C-alpha positions in Angstrom: 25.8 -2.3 -21.1 24.7 0.1 -23.4 23.2 -2.8 -25.5 21.8 -4.7 -23.0 19.9 -1.8 -21.4 18.3 -0.9 -24.4 17.5 -4.5 -25.5 15.5 -4.2 -21.9 13.6 -0.9 -22.8 12.7 -2.3 -25.8 11.4 -5.3 -24.1 9.8 -2.9 -21.7 8.2 -1.0 -24.4 7.5 -3.6 -26.4 5.3 -5.6 -23.6 3.9 -1.7 -23.5 2.2 -1.9 -26.6 0.8 -5.1 -26.3 -0.9 -3.7 -23.3 -2.5 -0.9 -25.2 -3.2 -2.7 -28.0 -5.2 -5.5 -25.9 -6.7 -2.7 -24.3 -8.0 -0.8 -27.3 -9.7 -3.8 -28.7 -11.5 -4.1 -26.0 -10.3 -7.2 -23.8 -12.7 -7.6 -20.8 -10.4 -9.4 -18.5 -7.6 -7.3 -17.1 -5.6 -10.5 -16.2 -5.2 -11.2 -19.9 -3.6 -7.6 -19.7 -1.0 -8.4 -17.5 2.1 -9.9 -19.1 3.8 -13.1 -18.0 4.3 -13.3 -14.5 7.9 -13.5 -13.8 9.4 -14.6 -10.7 11.5 -12.3 -8.2 14.5 -14.9 -7.8 14.6 -14.7 -11.9 14.1 -11.4 -12.1 16.7 -10.5 -9.4 18.9 -13.4 -11.3 19.0 -11.2 -14.3 19.8 -7.9 -12.8 23.0 -9.7 -10.6 23.8 -11.1 -14.7 23.2 -7.5 -16.6 24.9 -6.5 -13.9 27.7 -8.2 -13.6 28.4 -8.2 -17.7 28.2 -4.0 -17.8 30.9 -4.3 -15.2 33.0 -6.7 -17.6 32.3 -5.2 -20.7 33.6 -1.8 -18.2 36.7 -3.3 -18.0 37.5 -4.3 -21.0 36.6 -1.3 -22.5 39.3 0.8 -19.9 42.0 -2.2 -20.8 41.7 -1.5 -24.3 41.8 2.1 -23.5 44.7 1.4 -21.6 46.1 0.0 -24.6 45.6 2.7 -27.0 42.9 0.9 -29.1 42.2 3.7 -31.2 38.3 3.4 -31.9 37.5 3.9 -27.8 37.3 7.3 -26.0 37.8 8.3 -22.6 34.2 9.7 -22.6 32.6 6.4 -23.0 35.5 4.4 -21.1 34.1 6.9 -18.1 30.9 6.7 -18.4 30.9 2.5 -19.1 32.4 2.5 -15.4 29.9 4.5 -13.5 27.0 3.1 -15.0 28.6 -0.6 -13.9 29.2 1.4 -10.3 25.6 2.6 -10.2 24.4 -0.8 -11.1 27.0 -2.5 -8.4 25.4 -0.1 -5.7 22.3 -0.7 -6.7 22.5 -4.5 -5.9 24.4 -3.9 -2.7 21.4 -1.8 -1.8 18.4 -4.7 -3.0 20.8 -7.5 -1.0 20.8 -5.1 2.3 16.7 -4.5 2.0 16.5 -8.2 1.5 18.6 -9.6 4.4 17.0 -7.0 6.8 13.6 -7.4 5.8 14.6 -11.3 6.2 16.1 -10.5 10.0 12.7 -8.5 10.8 10.4 -11.8 9.8 12.7 -14.6 11.5 12.7 -12.1 14.6 9.0 -11.9 14.6 6.6 -13.8 17.4 4.9 -17.1 16.1 
């Protein structure tokens, strides 16, 4: 979980540094400053995969702790399980809002 979260942060920082570098070099076109657009569906799928991976990793870590692995502490297990839980709750809320928006749009008169 921590590794995938850090890679996402590092990726975002790299994009921000590229934008700052381009801005400092006097890029005239604002479209050149923005990173390549990604679709909402692709971002949503990527987020769901990250949450799923976090849940799997947290559960495996919990099982290893239960089996008595010496290099795994209870604190790490609890933090990773909580991160996975928060990620899942976030995905559920996004789904709920998407469903609500779909229902609202589908109920509009044409």
